[in-house]
LOSEKE-130570 format. One record per residue: residue number from 0; x, y, z of N, C-alpha, C in turn. Coordinates in nm, 2 decimals, padded with zeros to 4 digits, m for minus. Atoms other than C-alpha are relative to their C-alpha. Layout:
N
@resi=NUM, neast=X, nnorth=Y, nup=Z, caeast=X, canorth=Y, caup=Z, ceast=X, cnorth=Y, cup=Z
...
***
This chain:
160
@resi=0, neast=00.07, nnorth=m00.11, nup=00.00, caeast=00.01, canorth=m00.01, caup=00.00, ceast=00.08, cnorth=00.14, cup=00.00
@resi=1, neast=m00.08, nnorth=m00.12, nup=00.01, caeast=00.15, canorth=00.33, caup=m00.10, ceast=m00.07, cnorth=00.12, cup=00.08
@resi=2, neast=00.05, nnorth=m00.11, nup=m00.08, caeast=00.11, canorth=00.62, caup=00.14, ceast=00.03, cnorth=00.14, cup=m00.07
@resi=3, neast=m00.03, nnorth=m00.14, nup=00.06, caeast=00.09, canorth=00.99, caup=00.02, ceast=00.09, cnorth=00.07, cup=00.10
@resi=4, neast=m00.10, nnorth=m00.08, nup=m00.09, caeast=00.35, canorth=01.24, caup=00.15, ceast=m00.07, cnorth=00.06, cup=00.12
@resi=5, neast=00.07, nnorth=m00.06, nup=m00.11, caeast=00.08, canorth=01.40, caup=00.36, ceast=m00.01, cnorth=m00.09, cup=00.12
@resi=6, neast=00.01, nnorth=00.10, nup=m00.11, caeast=00.04, canorth=01.08, caup=00.56, ceast=00.13, cnorth=m00.01, cup=00.07
@resi=7, neast=m00.13, nnorth=00.00, nup=m00.08, caeast=00.41, canorth=01.09, caup=00.64, ceast=00.00, cnorth=00.11, cup=00.10
@resi=8, neast=00.01, nnorth=m00.12, nup=m00.10, caeast=00.35, canorth=01.44, caup=00.79, ceast=m00.08, cnorth=m00.03, cup=00.11
@resi=9, neast=00.09, nnorth=00.04, nup=m00.12, caeast=00.07, canorth=01.31, caup=01.00, ceast=00.07, cnorth=m00.09, cup=00.09
@resi=10, neast=m00.06, nnorth=00.10, nup=m00.07, caeast=00.28, canorth=01.02, caup=01.10, ceast=00.11, cnorth=00.06, cup=00.08
@resi=11, neast=m00.11, nnorth=m00.06, nup=m00.07, caeast=00.58, canorth=01.23, caup=01.19, ceast=m00.05, cnorth=00.09, cup=00.11
@resi=12, neast=00.06, nnorth=m00.08, nup=m00.10, caeast=00.36, canorth=01.47, caup=01.39, ceast=m00.06, cnorth=m00.08, cup=00.11
@resi=13, neast=00.05, nnorth=00.09, nup=m00.11, caeast=00.19, canorth=01.19, caup=01.57, ceast=00.11, cnorth=m00.04, cup=00.09
@resi=14, neast=m00.12, nnorth=00.04, nup=m00.08, caeast=00.53, canorth=01.08, caup=01.68, ceast=00.04, cnorth=00.11, cup=00.10
@resi=15, neast=m00.04, nnorth=m00.10, nup=m00.09, caeast=00.60, canorth=01.42, caup=01.82, ceast=m00.10, cnorth=00.02, cup=00.12
@resi=16, neast=00.10, nnorth=m00.01, nup=m00.10, caeast=00.27, canorth=01.43, caup=02.00, ceast=00.00, cnorth=m00.11, cup=00.10
@resi=17, neast=m00.01, nnorth=00.12, nup=m00.10, caeast=00.31, canorth=01.08, caup=02.14, ceast=00.12, cnorth=00.03, cup=00.10
@resi=18, neast=m00.11, nnorth=m00.03, nup=m00.09, caeast=00.65, canorth=01.19, caup=02.28, ceast=m00.05, cnorth=00.10, cup=00.11
@resi=19, neast=00.05, nnorth=m00.10, nup=m00.10, caeast=00.49, canorth=01.50, caup=02.44, ceast=m00.10, cnorth=m00.06, cup=00.10
@resi=20, neast=00.10, nnorth=00.06, nup=m00.09, caeast=00.20, canorth=01.30, caup=02.57, ceast=00.06, cnorth=m00.10, cup=00.10
@resi=21, neast=m00.06, nnorth=00.09, nup=m00.09, caeast=00.42, canorth=01.03, caup=02.72, ceast=00.09, cnorth=00.07, cup=00.10
@resi=22, neast=m00.08, nnorth=m00.08, nup=m00.10, caeast=00.64, canorth=01.29, caup=02.88, ceast=m00.08, cnorth=00.06, cup=00.11
@resi=23, neast=00.10, nnorth=m00.05, nup=m00.09, caeast=00.34, canorth=01.45, caup=03.04, ceast=m00.05, cnorth=m00.11, cup=00.10
@resi=24, neast=00.05, nnorth=00.11, nup=m00.08, caeast=00.21, canorth=01.12, caup=03.17, ceast=00.11, cnorth=m00.05, cup=00.10
@resi=25, neast=m00.11, nnorth=00.04, nup=m00.10, caeast=00.55, canorth=01.02, caup=03.32, ceast=00.03, cnorth=00.11, cup=00.10
@resi=26, neast=m00.02, nnorth=m00.11, nup=m00.09, caeast=00.60, canorth=01.36, caup=03.47, ceast=m00.11, cnorth=00.01, cup=00.11
@resi=27, neast=00.11, nnorth=m00.01, nup=m00.10, caeast=00.26, canorth=01.36, caup=03.63, ceast=m00.02, cnorth=m00.12, cup=00.09
@resi=28, neast=00.01, nnorth=00.12, nup=m00.08, caeast=00.25, canorth=01.00, caup=03.74, ceast=m00.13, cnorth=m00.02, cup=00.07
@resi=29, neast=00.13, nnorth=00.01, nup=m00.06, caeast=m00.12, canorth=01.04, caup=03.81, ceast=m00.09, cnorth=m00.05, cup=m00.10
@resi=30, neast=00.10, nnorth=00.04, nup=00.10, caeast=m00.41, canorth=00.86, caup=03.65, ceast=m00.11, cnorth=00.11, cup=m00.03
@resi=31, neast=00.09, nnorth=m00.11, nup=00.02, caeast=m00.63, canorth=01.17, caup=03.69, ceast=00.07, cnorth=00.12, cup=m00.07
@resi=32, neast=m00.05, nnorth=m00.12, nup=00.07, caeast=m00.57, canorth=01.47, caup=03.46, ceast=m00.09, cnorth=00.12, cup=00.01
@resi=33, neast=00.07, nnorth=m00.12, nup=m00.01, caeast=m00.67, canorth=01.82, caup=03.50, ceast=m00.08, cnorth=00.03, cup=m00.13
@resi=34, neast=00.08, nnorth=m00.05, nup=00.12, caeast=m00.95, canorth=01.94, caup=03.26, ceast=m00.08, cnorth=00.12, cup=00.01
@resi=35, neast=00.08, nnorth=m00.12, nup=m00.04, caeast=m01.10, canorth=02.23, caup=03.44, ceast=00.09, cnorth=00.13, cup=m00.02
@resi=36, neast=m00.08, nnorth=m00.12, nup=00.03, caeast=m00.89, canorth=02.50, caup=03.27, ceast=m00.08, cnorth=00.13, cup=m00.02
@resi=37, neast=00.08, nnorth=m00.13, nup=00.02, caeast=m00.99, canorth=02.87, caup=03.28, ceast=00.00, cnorth=00.04, cup=m00.15
@resi=38, neast=00.01, nnorth=m00.05, nup=00.13, caeast=m01.08, canorth=03.05, caup=02.97, ceast=00.13, cnorth=00.07, cup=m00.04
@resi=39, neast=m00.13, nnorth=m00.07, nup=00.03, caeast=m00.76, canorth=03.26, caup=03.00, ceast=00.11, cnorth=m00.11, cup=m00.03
@resi=40, neast=m00.09, nnorth=00.10, nup=00.04, caeast=m00.56, canorth=02.94, caup=03.01, ceast=m00.01, cnorth=m00.06, cup=m00.13
@resi=41, neast=00.03, nnorth=00.05, nup=00.13, caeast=m00.73, canorth=02.80, caup=02.71, ceast=00.03, cnorth=00.10, cup=m00.12
@resi=42, neast=m00.03, nnorth=m00.11, nup=00.09, caeast=m00.70, canorth=03.13, caup=02.53, ceast=00.15, cnorth=00.01, cup=m00.04
@resi=43, neast=m00.15, nnorth=00.00, nup=00.02, caeast=m00.32, canorth=03.12, caup=02.58, ceast=00.04, cnorth=m00.12, cup=m00.08
@resi=44, neast=m00.02, nnorth=00.13, nup=00.07, caeast=m00.32, canorth=02.76, caup=02.46, ceast=m00.03, cnorth=00.02, cup=m00.14
@resi=45, neast=00.05, nnorth=m00.01, nup=00.14, caeast=m00.51, canorth=02.84, caup=02.15, ceast=00.10, cnorth=00.09, cup=m00.08
@resi=46, neast=m00.09, nnorth=m00.09, nup=00.06, caeast=m00.28, canorth=03.13, caup=02.07, ceast=00.15, cnorth=m00.07, cup=m00.02
@resi=47, neast=m00.13, nnorth=00.07, nup=00.01, caeast=00.04, canorth=02.93, caup=02.14, ceast=m00.01, cnorth=m00.11, cup=m00.11
@resi=48, neast=00.01, nnorth=00.11, nup=00.10, caeast=m00.10, canorth=02.64, caup=01.93, ceast=00.00, cnorth=00.04, cup=m00.14
@resi=49, neast=m00.02, nnorth=m00.06, nup=00.13, caeast=m00.13, canorth=02.87, caup=01.63, ceast=00.15, cnorth=00.00, cup=m00.04
@resi=50, neast=m00.14, nnorth=m00.02, nup=00.04, caeast=00.24, canorth=02.93, caup=01.64, ceast=00.07, cnorth=m00.15, cup=00.00
@resi=51, neast=m00.05, nnorth=00.15, nup=00.00, caeast=00.31, canorth=02.55, caup=01.72, ceast=m00.03, cnorth=m00.06, cup=m00.14
@resi=52, neast=00.04, nnorth=00.06, nup=00.14, caeast=00.12, canorth=02.46, caup=01.39, ceast=00.10, cnorth=00.05, cup=m00.10
@resi=53, neast=m00.10, nnorth=m00.06, nup=00.10, caeast=00.35, canorth=02.70, caup=01.20, ceast=00.14, cnorth=m00.07, cup=00.01
@resi=54, neast=m00.13, nnorth=00.08, nup=m00.02, caeast=00.66, canorth=02.52, caup=01.35, ceast=m00.02, cnorth=m00.13, cup=m00.05
@resi=55, neast=00.02, nnorth=00.14, nup=00.04, caeast=00.51, canorth=02.18, caup=01.28, ceast=m00.01, cnorth=00.00, cup=m00.15
@resi=56, neast=00.00, nnorth=00.01, nup=00.14, caeast=00.44, canorth=02.27, caup=00.92, ceast=00.14, cnorth=00.01, cup=m00.06
@resi=57, neast=m00.14, nnorth=m00.02, nup=00.06, caeast=00.80, canorth=02.39, caup=00.86, ceast=00.08, cnorth=m00.13, cup=00.03
@resi=58, neast=m00.07, nnorth=00.12, nup=m00.04, caeast=00.92, canorth=02.07, caup=01.04, ceast=m00.05, cnorth=m00.11, cup=m00.10
@resi=59, neast=00.05, nnorth=00.09, nup=00.10, caeast=00.70, canorth=01.86, caup=00.80, ceast=00.08, cnorth=00.01, cup=m00.13
@resi=60, neast=m00.08, nnorth=m00.03, nup=00.12, caeast=00.88, canorth=02.01, caup=00.51, ceast=00.15, cnorth=m00.05, cup=00.02
@resi=61, neast=m00.14, nnorth=00.04, nup=m00.04, caeast=01.22, canorth=01.95, caup=00.68, ceast=00.01, cnorth=m00.16, cup=00.00
@resi=62, neast=00.00, nnorth=00.14, nup=m00.01, caeast=01.13, canorth=01.59, caup=00.75, ceast=00.00, cnorth=m00.06, cup=m00.14
@resi=63, neast=00.01, nnorth=00.05, nup=00.14, caeast=01.04, canorth=01.52, caup=00.39, ceast=00.13, cnorth=00.02, cup=m00.07
@resi=64, neast=m00.12, nnorth=m00.03, nup=00.06, caeast=01.36, canorth=01.69, caup=00.28, ceast=00.11, cnorth=m00.10, cup=00.04
@resi=65, neast=m00.10, nnorth=00.09, nup=m00.05, caeast=01.56, canorth=01.47, caup=00.51, ceast=m00.01, cnorth=m00.14, cup=m00.06
@resi=66, neast=00.02, nnorth=00.13, nup=00.08, caeast=01.41, canorth=01.16, caup=00.34, ceast=00.04, cnorth=00.01, cup=m00.14
@resi=67, neast=m00.03, nnorth=m00.01, nup=00.14, caeast=01.43, canorth=01.29, caup=m00.01, ceast=00.16, cnorth=00.02, cup=m00.02
@resi=68, neast=m00.15, nnorth=m00.01, nup=00.01, caeast=01.81, canorth=01.37, caup=00.05, ceast=00.07, cnorth=m00.13, cup=00.02
@resi=69, neast=m00.07, nnorth=00.13, nup=m00.02, caeast=01.88, canorth=01.01, caup=00.13, ceast=m00.03, cnorth=m00.09, cup=m00.12
@resi=70, neast=00.00, nnorth=00.08, nup=00.12, caeast=01.97, canorth=00.81, caup=m00.17, ceast=m00.06, cnorth=m00.14, cup=00.03
@resi=71, neast=00.04, nnorth=00.15, nup=m00.01, caeast=01.79, canorth=00.47, caup=m00.21, ceast=m00.14, cnorth=m00.01, cup=00.07
@resi=72, neast=00.13, nnorth=00.03, nup=m00.07, caeast=01.45, canorth=00.55, caup=m00.04, ceast=m00.09, cnorth=00.13, cup=m00.04
@resi=73, neast=00.10, nnorth=m00.11, nup=00.02, caeast=01.14, canorth=00.76, caup=m00.13, ceast=m00.08, cnorth=00.02, cup=00.13
@resi=74, neast=00.08, nnorth=m00.02, nup=m00.11, caeast=00.91, canorth=00.92, caup=00.11, ceast=m00.11, cnorth=m00.11, cup=00.01
@resi=75, neast=00.10, nnorth=00.10, nup=m00.01, caeast=00.64, canorth=00.67, caup=00.02, ceast=00.06, cnorth=m00.14, cup=00.06
@resi=76, neast=m00.06, nnorth=00.13, nup=m00.05, caeast=00.87, canorth=00.37, caup=00.08, ceast=00.04, cnorth=00.02, cup=00.15
@resi=77, neast=m00.03, nnorth=m00.02, nup=m00.14, caeast=01.00, canorth=00.53, caup=00.41, ceast=m00.13, cnorth=m00.02, cup=00.09
@resi=78, neast=00.13, nnorth=00.02, nup=m00.07, caeast=00.63, canorth=00.55, caup=00.52, ceast=m00.04, cnorth=m00.14, cup=00.01
@resi=79, neast=00.03, nnorth=00.15, nup=00.00, caeast=00.57, canorth=00.19, caup=00.43, ceast=00.08, cnorth=m00.07, cup=00.10
@resi=80, neast=m00.08, nnorth=00.07, nup=m00.10, caeast=00.86, canorth=00.07, caup=00.63, ceast=m00.02, cnorth=00.05, cup=00.14
@resi=81, neast=00.03, nnorth=m00.05, nup=m00.14, caeast=00.79, canorth=00.30, caup=00.93, ceast=m00.13, cnorth=m00.05, cup=00.05
@resi=82, neast=00.13, nnorth=00.05, nup=m00.04, caeast=00.43, canorth=00.19, caup=00.94, ceast=00.01, cnorth=m00.15, cup=00.04
@resi=83, neast=m00.01, nnorth=00.14, nup=m00.02, caeast=00.53, canorth=m00.17, caup=00.92, ceast=00.07, cnorth=m00.03, cup=00.13
@resi=84, neast=m00.07, nnorth=00.02, nup=m00.12, caeast=00.77, canorth=m00.13, caup=01.21, ceast=m00.09, cnorth=00.03, cup=00.12
@resi=85, neast=00.09, nnorth=m00.04, nup=m00.10, caeast=00.49, canorth=00.02, caup=01.42, ceast=m00.11, cnorth=m00.11, cup=00.02
@resi=86, neast=00.10, nnorth=00.10, nup=m00.01, caeast=00.26, canorth=m00.28, caup=01.35, ceast=00.06, cnorth=m00.14, cup=00.02
@resi=87, neast=m00.06, nnorth=00.13, nup=m00.03, caeast=00.36, canorth=m00.61, caup=01.50, ceast=m00.05, cnorth=m00.11, cup=m00.10
@resi=88, neast=00.05, nnorth=00.11, nup=00.10, caeast=00.15, canorth=m00.80, caup=01.24, ceast=00.04, cnorth=00.03, cup=m00.14
@resi=89, neast=m00.04, nnorth=m00.03, nup=00.14, caeast=00.30, canorth=m00.63, caup=00.94, ceast=00.15, cnorth=m00.04, cup=m00.02
@resi=90, neast=m00.15, nnorth=00.02, nup=00.04, caeast=00.63, canorth=m00.72, caup=00.77, ceast=00.02, cnorth=00.06, cup=m00.13
@resi=91, neast=m00.04, nnorth=m00.07, nup=00.13, caeast=00.81, canorth=m00.55, caup=00.49, ceast=00.15, cnorth=m00.06, cup=m00.03
@resi=92, neast=m00.12, nnorth=00.04, nup=00.05, caeast=01.09, canorth=m00.69, caup=00.28, ceast=00.09, cnorth=00.12, cup=m00.04
@resi=93, neast=m00.09, nnorth=m00.11, nup=00.03, caeast=01.40, canorth=m00.47, caup=00.25, ceast=00.14, cnorth=m00.06, cup=m00.03
@resi=94, neast=m00.14, nnorth=00.04, nup=00.03, caeast=01.74, canorth=m00.51, caup=00.09, ceast=00.08, cnorth=00.07, cup=00.10
@resi=95, neast=m00.10, nnorth=m00.07, nup=m00.09, caeast=02.05, canorth=m00.42, caup=00.29, ceast=00.01, cnorth=00.14, cup=m00.03
@resi=96, neast=m00.01, nnorth=m00.13, nup=00.04, caeast=02.08, canorth=m00.11, caup=00.09, ceast=m00.12, cnorth=00.09, cup=00.05
@resi=97, neast=00.12, nnorth=m00.07, nup=m00.04, caeast=01.72, canorth=m00.01, caup=00.17, ceast=00.00, cnorth=00.02, cup=00.15
@resi=98, neast=00.00, nnorth=00.00, nup=m00.16, caeast=01.77, canorth=m00.09, caup=00.54, ceast=00.09, cnorth=00.12, cup=00.04
@resi=99, neast=m00.09, nnorth=m00.11, nup=m00.03, caeast=02.07, canorth=00.15, caup=00.54, ceast=m00.05, cnorth=00.13, cup=m00.03
@resi=100, neast=00.07, nnorth=m00.13, nup=00.04, caeast=01.88, canorth=00.42, caup=00.36, ceast=m00.11, cnorth=00.04, cup=00.09
@resi=101, neast=00.12, nnorth=m00.03, nup=m00.10, caeast=01.58, canorth=00.39, caup=00.59, ceast=00.07, cnorth=00.05, cup=00.13
@resi=102, neast=m00.06, nnorth=m00.04, nup=m00.12, caeast=01.81, canorth=00.41, caup=00.89, ceast=00.06, cnorth=00.15, cup=m00.01
@resi=103, neast=m00.06, nnorth=m00.13, nup=00.01, caeast=01.99, canorth=00.72, caup=00.76, ceast=m00.12, cnorth=00.11, cup=m00.01
@resi=104, neast=00.11, nnorth=m00.10, nup=00.01, caeast=01.66, canorth=00.89, caup=00.67, ceast=m00.06, cnorth=00.01, cup=00.13
@resi=105, neast=00.06, nnorth=m00.01, nup=m00.13, caeast=01.51, canorth=00.80, caup=01.01, ceast=00.08, cnorth=00.08, cup=00.09
@resi=106, neast=m00.08, nnorth=m00.09, nup=m00.09, caeast=01.81, canorth=00.97, caup=01.18, ceast=m00.03, cnorth=00.14, cup=m00.03
@resi=107, neast=00.03, nnorth=m00.13, nup=00.04, caeast=01.75, canorth=01.28, caup=00.98, ceast=m00.14, cnorth=00.05, cup=00.05
@resi=108, neast=00.13, nnorth=m00.04, nup=m00.05, caeast=01.38, canorth=01.28, caup=01.07, ceast=00.00, cnorth=00.01, cup=00.15
@resi=109, neast=00.00, nnorth=m00.02, nup=m00.15, caeast=01.45, canorth=01.22, caup=01.44, ceast=00.08, cnorth=00.13, cup=00.04
@resi=110, neast=m00.07, nnorth=m00.12, nup=m00.03, caeast=01.70, canorth=01.51, caup=01.43, ceast=m00.10, cnorth=00.13, cup=m00.01
@resi=111, neast=00.10, nnorth=m00.11, nup=00.02, caeast=01.43, canorth=01.74, caup=01.29, ceast=m00.10, cnorth=m00.01, cup=00.11
@resi=112, neast=00.09, nnorth=00.01, nup=m00.11, caeast=01.19, canorth=01.61, caup=01.55, ceast=00.05, cnorth=00.05, cup=00.14
@resi=113, neast=m00.06, nnorth=m00.05, nup=m00.12, caeast=01.43, canorth=01.69, caup=01.83, ceast=00.00, cnorth=00.15, cup=m00.01
@resi=114, neast=m00.02, nnorth=m00.15, nup=00.01, caeast=01.49, canorth=02.04, caup=01.70, ceast=m00.14, cnorth=00.06, cup=00.00
@resi=115, neast=00.14, nnorth=m00.05, nup=00.00, caeast=01.11, canorth=02.08, caup=01.65, ceast=m00.06, cnorth=00.01, cup=00.14
@resi=116, neast=00.04, nnorth=00.00, nup=m00.14, caeast=01.04, canorth=01.99, caup=02.01, ceast=00.05, cnorth=00.11, cup=00.08
@resi=117, neast=m00.06, nnorth=m00.11, nup=m00.06, caeast=01.29, canorth=02.25, caup=02.13, ceast=m00.07, cnorth=00.13, cup=m00.05
@resi=118, neast=00.06, nnorth=m00.13, nup=00.05, caeast=01.14, canorth=02.51, caup=01.90, ceast=m00.14, cnorth=00.02, cup=00.04
@resi=119, neast=00.15, nnorth=m00.01, nup=m00.05, caeast=00.78, canorth=02.43, caup=02.01, ceast=00.01, cnorth=00.05, cup=00.13
@resi=120, neast=00.00, nnorth=m00.05, nup=m00.13, caeast=00.88, canorth=02.48, caup=02.37, ceast=00.04, cnorth=00.15, cup=00.00
@resi=121, neast=m00.04, nnorth=m00.14, nup=00.01, caeast=01.05, canorth=02.81, caup=02.28, ceast=m00.12, cnorth=00.09, cup=m00.05
@resi=122, neast=00.11, nnorth=m00.07, nup=00.06, caeast=00.75, canorth=02.93, caup=02.07, ceast=m00.11, cnorth=00.01, cup=00.10
@resi=123, neast=00.11, nnorth=00.00, nup=m00.11, caeast=00.50, canorth=02.84, caup=02.35, ceast=00.03, cnorth=00.10, cup=00.11
@resi=124, neast=m00.04, nnorth=m00.09, nup=m00.11, caeast=00.70, canorth=03.02, caup=02.61, ceast=00.00, cnorth=00.15, cup=m00.05
@resi=125, neast=00.00, nnorth=m00.14, nup=00.06, caeast=00.73, canorth=03.33, caup=02.37, ceast=m00.14, cnorth=00.05, cup=00.00
@resi=126, neast=00.14, nnorth=m00.05, nup=00.00, caeast=00.35, canorth=03.33, caup=02.36, ceast=m00.05, cnorth=00.03, cup=00.14
@resi=127, neast=00.04, nnorth=m00.04, nup=m00.14, caeast=00.34, canorth=03.38, caup=02.74, ceast=m00.05, cnorth=m00.12, cup=00.08
@resi=128, neast=00.06, nnorth=00.11, nup=m00.07, caeast=00.26, canorth=03.02, caup=02.84, ceast=00.12, cnorth=m00.10, cup=00.04
@resi=129, neast=m00.10, nnorth=00.10, nup=m00.05, caeast=00.47, canorth=02.77, caup=03.04, ceast=m00.02, cnorth=m00.12, cup=m00.09
@resi=130, neast=00.01, nnorth=00.12, nup=00.09, caeast=00.55, canorth=02.47, caup=02.81, ceast=m00.07, cnorth=m00.12, cup=00.08
@resi=131, neast=00.06, nnorth=00.11, nup=m00.08, caeast=00.45, canorth=02.23, caup=03.10, ceast=m00.16, cnorth=00.02, cup=m00.01
@resi=132, neast=00.15, nnorth=m00.03, nup=00.02, caeast=00.10, canorth=02.40, caup=03.09, ceast=m00.05, cnorth=m00.03, cup=m00.13
@resi=133, neast=00.04, nnorth=00.03, nup=00.14, caeast=00.08, canorth=02.37, caup=02.72, ceast=m00.01, cnorth=m00.15, cup=m00.02
@resi=134, neast=00.01, nnorth=00.15, nup=00.01, caeast=00.16, canorth=02.00, caup=02.74, ceast=m00.12, cnorth=m00.06, cup=00.07
@resi=135, neast=00.11, nnorth=00.05, nup=m00.09, caeast=m00.09, canorth=01.95, caup=03.02, ceast=m00.14, cnorth=00.02, cup=m00.08
@resi=136, neast=00.13, nnorth=m00.03, nup=00.06, caeast=m00.37, canorth=02.11, caup=02.82, ceast=m00.01, cnorth=m00.09, cup=m00.14
@resi=137, neast=00.00, nnorth=00.08, nup=00.12, caeast=m00.27, canorth=01.93, caup=02.50, ceast=m00.03, cnorth=m00.15, cup=00.03
@resi=138, neast=00.03, nnorth=00.14, nup=m00.04, caeast=m00.28, canorth=01.59, caup=02.68, ceast=m00.14, cnorth=00.00, cup=00.04
@resi=139, neast=00.13, nnorth=m00.01, nup=m00.03, caeast=m00.61, canorth=01.68, caup=02.82, ceast=m00.09, cnorth=00.01, cup=m00.12
@resi=140, neast=00.08, nnorth=m00.02, nup=00.13, caeast=m00.74, canorth=01.79, caup=02.48, ceast=m00.01, cnorth=m00.12, cup=m00.07
@resi=141, neast=00.00, nnorth=00.13, nup=00.07, caeast=m00.64, canorth=01.46, caup=02.33, ceast=m00.08, cnorth=m00.10, cup=00.05
@resi=142, neast=00.08, nnorth=00.11, nup=m00.06, caeast=m00.83, canorth=01.26, caup=02.57, ceast=m00.14, cnorth=00.03, cup=00.06
@resi=143, neast=00.12, nnorth=m00.05, nup=m00.06, caeast=m01.12, canorth=01.47, caup=02.68, ceast=m00.09, cnorth=00.06, cup=m00.10
@resi=144, neast=00.09, nnorth=m00.06, nup=00.10, caeast=m01.41, canorth=01.53, caup=02.43, ceast=m00.07, cnorth=00.12, cup=00.05
@resi=145, neast=00.06, nnorth=m00.13, nup=m00.04, caeast=m01.57, canorth=01.80, caup=02.65, ceast=00.10, cnorth=00.11, cup=m00.02
@resi=146, neast=m00.10, nnorth=m00.10, nup=00.02, caeast=m01.24, canorth=01.99, caup=02.65, ceast=00.02, cnorth=00.03, cup=m00.15
@resi=147, neast=00.00, nnorth=m00.02, nup=00.15, caeast=m01.22, canorth=01.94, caup=02.27, ceast=m00.10, cnorth=00.09, cup=m00.06
@resi=148, neast=00.11, nnorth=m00.08, nup=00.05, caeast=m01.56, canorth=02.09, caup=02.22, ceast=00.01, cnorth=00.14, cup=00.05
@resi=149, neast=m00.01, nnorth=m00.14, nup=m00.06, caeast=m01.49, canorth=02.38, caup=02.46, ceast=00.11, cnorth=00.08, cup=m00.09
@resi=150, neast=m00.12, nnorth=m00.08, nup=00.07, caeast=m01.16, canorth=02.47, caup=02.27, ceast=m00.06, cnorth=00.02, cup=m00.15
@resi=151, neast=00.05, nnorth=m00.02, nup=00.13, caeast=m01.34, canorth=02.42, caup=01.92, ceast=m00.10, cnorth=00.12, cup=00.01
@resi=152, neast=00.10, nnorth=m00.11, nup=m00.01, caeast=m01.62, canorth=02.66, caup=02.04, ceast=00.08, cnorth=00.13, cup=00.02
@resi=153, neast=m00.08, nnorth=m00.12, nup=m00.03, caeast=m01.35, canorth=02.91, caup=02.16, ceast=00.06, cnorth=00.05, cup=m00.14
@resi=154, neast=m00.06, nnorth=m00.04, nup=00.13, caeast=m01.17, canorth=02.90, caup=01.82, ceast=m00.10, cnorth=00.04, cup=m00.10
@resi=155, neast=00.11, nnorth=m00.04, nup=00.09, caeast=m01.49, canorth=02.93, caup=01.63, ceast=m00.05, cnorth=00.15, cup=00.03
@resi=156, neast=00.04, nnorth=m00.14, nup=m00.04, caeast=m01.59, canorth=03.24, caup=01.83, ceast=00.11, cnorth=00.10, cup=m00.03
@resi=157, neast=m00.11, nnorth=m00.09, nup=00.03, caeast=m01.25, canorth=03.39, caup=01.78, ceast=00.00, cnorth=00.03, cup=m00.16
@resi=158, neast=m00.01, nnorth=m00.01, nup=00.14, caeast=m01.27, canorth=03.33, caup=01.40, ceast=m00.12, cnorth=00.09, cup=m00.05
@resi=159, neast=00.12, nnorth=m00.08, nup=00.04, caeast=m01.62, canorth=03.50, caup=01.38, ceast=00.01, cnorth=00.14, cup=00.05
***
């Protein structure tokens, strides 16, 4: 199955969010998570997230470039291998040359992800929000439908 370049971007970003989410869970060490954020906190989160999206979009391009600059593997093939590695039921045949190309491209992608995580933290703080607070709201947003709706409503009101 061939994946489109856009799917890679989603995959790469999901890795970033998974890292952020797991960091929050480990740091909190609590099964309960805060969801009763003030409107001011959520407003800061929304503003910071706009900047985070810009950083992520630039990172998507850089991740694709990291793959494209690696001889012997296309973005589509990279996606296929990466997805197979995430699925214990999937397998993918690779030549030794392709394995080396994948590893090289993956290193480039991981470097972009590390840089992106640092840039996101900086951008969030530049927007006036502690990165730990941003991560906490992001984690709650990902798991709480009521908070998702509340944020969607705030965003829609801001756009109107």
